FITORTOR-773291 format. One line per field, with one value per residue (C-alpha): x, y, z. Coordinates in steps of 0.2 Angstrom, whole numbers, plus 2048, in hexadecimal, padded with zeros to 3 digits. Example, Ala and Ser with C-alpha at 12.3 -4.5 7.8 and 13.67 -1.06 7.14 Angstrom:
x: [83E;844];
y: [7EA;7FB];
z: [827;824];
END
This chain:
x: [885;886;891;894;8A6;8AB;8BA;8B8;8C2;8BA;8C4;8BF;8BB;8C0;8B0;89F;898;8A8;8A8;895;898;8A6;89A;88D;898;89F;88E;88A;898;8A7;8B6;8C2;8C0;8CD;8CA;8D4;8D6;8E3;8DD;8E5;8D3;8D1;8DB;8CF;8C0;8C7;8CB;8BA;8B1;8BC;8B8;8A6;8A4;8B1;8BC;8CB;8C3;8C6;8D8;8DD;8E8;8ED;8F2;8EF;8E2;8E9;8FA;8FB;908;8FE;8EE;8F7;8FE;8ED;8E6;8F5;8F5;8E3;8E5;8F2;8E8;8D6;8D6;8D1;8C7;8B4;8AD;8B4;8AC;8B8;8AF;8BD;8BA;8BD;8B6;8BE;8AE;8AE;8A6;8AD;8AF;8AE;8AF;8BA;8AE;8BC;8C8;8BC;8C5;8BD;8C6;8C6;8C4;8D6;8DB;8E6;8D6;8CD;8DC;8DD;8CA;8CB;8D9;8D1;8BE;8C0;8D1;8D4;8C3;8C4;8D5;8D0;8C2;8CE;8DA;8CC;8C7;8DA;8DC;8CC;8D2;8E2;8DA;8CF;8DE;8E7;8D8;8D7;8C7;8C3;8B3;8A7;896;887;886;896;88D;893;8A6;8A8;89E;8A5;89A;8A0;89A;892;888;878;885;887;877;880;882;888;89A;89E;8A6;8B4;8AA;89B;8A6;8AE;89E;897;8A7;8A4;894;89E;8AC;89F;895;8A5;8AC;89C;89D;8AF;8B0;8A1;8AD;8B4;8A3;8A5;896;898;88C;88B;882;87D;87A;872;878;87E;882;895;8A4;8A5;893;894;8A3;897;891;880;879;87C;874;865;862;868;867;859;84B;84E;84E;83E;842;848;858;869;86A;872;882;87A;86C;879;883;873;871;883;87F;86F;879;886;879;86C;874;865;869;876;87A;876;86C;866;865;862;853;84B;858;859;864;85A;857;862];
y: [54A;55D;565;574;573;564;564;560;55C;55E;559;561;571;57E;57C;573;568;569;57C;57C;56F;579;589;57E;577;588;58E;580;585;579;57E;579;576;56F;574;569;56A;569;57A;58A;591;588;595;5A2;598;596;5A9;5AD;5A2;5A9;5BB;5B8;5B0;5BA;5AB;5A1;590;58C;586;583;574;573;563;552;548;538;53C;532;53E;54D;545;541;552;55A;54F;552;565;566;55B;566;576;571;55F;54E;54F;54A;54C;547;54B;545;54E;54F;546;546;53F;538;534;529;519;509;502;50D;507;510;50D;512;505;4F8;4F8;4F9;505;502;50F;514;50B;519;524;516;515;528;529;51A;523;534;52E;51E;51A;52C;52F;51E;522;534;52B;51E;52C;534;523;520;531;52F;51D;524;532;525;51A;529;52D;51B;518;507;502;511;511;51A;525;52E;535;533;536;539;538;534;539;532;53B;52F;532;52D;527;518;511;511;51F;51E;524;523;512;518;525;51A;50C;517;51D;50B;507;514;50B;4FB;505;50F;4FF;4F6;505;508;4F7;4FA;50C;50C;503;515;51E;523;522;521;524;528;537;534;545;547;553;562;574;571;574;561;561;571;569;55C;56A;574;569;559;561;567;556;549;550;55C;552;543;54E;551;563;567;570;56C;569;578;573;57B;56E;560;569;569;556;553;55D;552;542;549;54E;540;530;526;528;51C;513;51E;52E;533;545;542;54E;53F;53C;52B;527;529;519;517];
z: [936;93A;92D;938;940;935;929;917;907;8F6;8E6;8D5;8DF;8D2;8C8;8C6;8D3;8DE;8DF;8E3;8F0;8F8;8F9;901;90E;912;914;920;92B;929;933;926;913;907;8F5;8E9;8D7;8C9;8C3;8CA;8CB;8DB;8E4;8DE;8E4;8F5;8F6;8F0;8FD;90B;906;904;915;91E;924;920;920;90D;908;8F6;8F1;8DF;8D8;8D0;8DA;8D3;8DC;8ED;8F4;8F0;8F7;908;909;908;916;921;91E;922;932;939;935;939;93F;937;928;92A;919;908;8F8;8EA;8DC;8CF;8BF;8AC;89C;88D;883;873;86D;874;862;853;841;835;826;819;81F;826;837;848;854;867;874;878;888;88E;88F;898;8A5;8A7;8AB;8B7;8C0;8C2;8C4;8CE;8D5;8DC;8E4;8ED;8F4;8F9;903;90A;90F;91A;922;926;92E;939;93D;943;94D;956;95A;962;96C;972;969;960;957;954;95D;958;967;961;952;940;93F;92C;91C;90A;8FB;8EB;8DB;8CF;8BF;8B6;8A9;8B5;8AD;89D;890;87E;87C;88E;890;89C;8A5;8A9;8AF;8BC;8C2;8C4;8CD;8DA;8DF;8E3;8EC;8F7;8FC;901;90A;913;91B;920;925;930;93D;93F;93D;92B;91F;90C;8FE;8EC;8E4;8D2;8CA;8B9;8AC;8B6;8AF;8B1;8A5;8A2;89C;892;889;882;877;876;868;872;882;878;86E;87A;88C;88E;885;891;8A0;8A9;8AF;89D;8A3;8AA;8BC;8C6;8CF;8DF;8DE;8DE;8EC;8F6;8F3;8F9;909;90C;90A;917;924;923;92A;925;913;90C;8FC;8ED;8EA;8D8;8D4;8C2;8BE;8B7;8A9;8A1;891;881;877;868];
END
């Protein structure tokens, strides 16, 4: 699918992979770009992109991606200003890392990973991305209905693309019981949605980045990065957000690529 002239929405767009993806899609010529984040920094990102490219393509939306009303408002605002959204990259994500079961050796008691943390990570990393994707499919389906179109045919060209952001942690990673679970869950959502959404001409894929130079990864601490990440990475450095953004662009443009794409720089969990 040609990115030029399409309308896109990116969550988690204030920093990291989301911000890099926004810059890449702007460069590729989208006609409308919704930048969504809970951080007020998303406004600065939108203003910076518009100033850099001399346009008014990027629009900032600050809010909670798990809020259904907020999500619907973003889509409706973009539809009225730019037309139906064709590209959805729900990149917002969080971590709440801790061992699944940790012994308190002084008391001889085993503590379970807090269920409230598990539910929060599930809401942000799995439920929200799926529903941002569903919102786009619904919008395109309604647009086709208005235009009297039924089942999509290949001669129409791809109508929309969803790129979920997975993680190498979906292979299993010590201390990431909730995070890893959500990233595996995206695989099931994508494979199911692909079978349904293609009726409207929408493709769906999952990109699994390795450890990328983002605030989330930096928060792990320099010691962890030096001892647990870089030794197990073939390129011996963190992946640049721009490299992941390029992979996202590739998934959007190449209709032959479906399922999962690994941009992991050769990283695999170190044996314990």
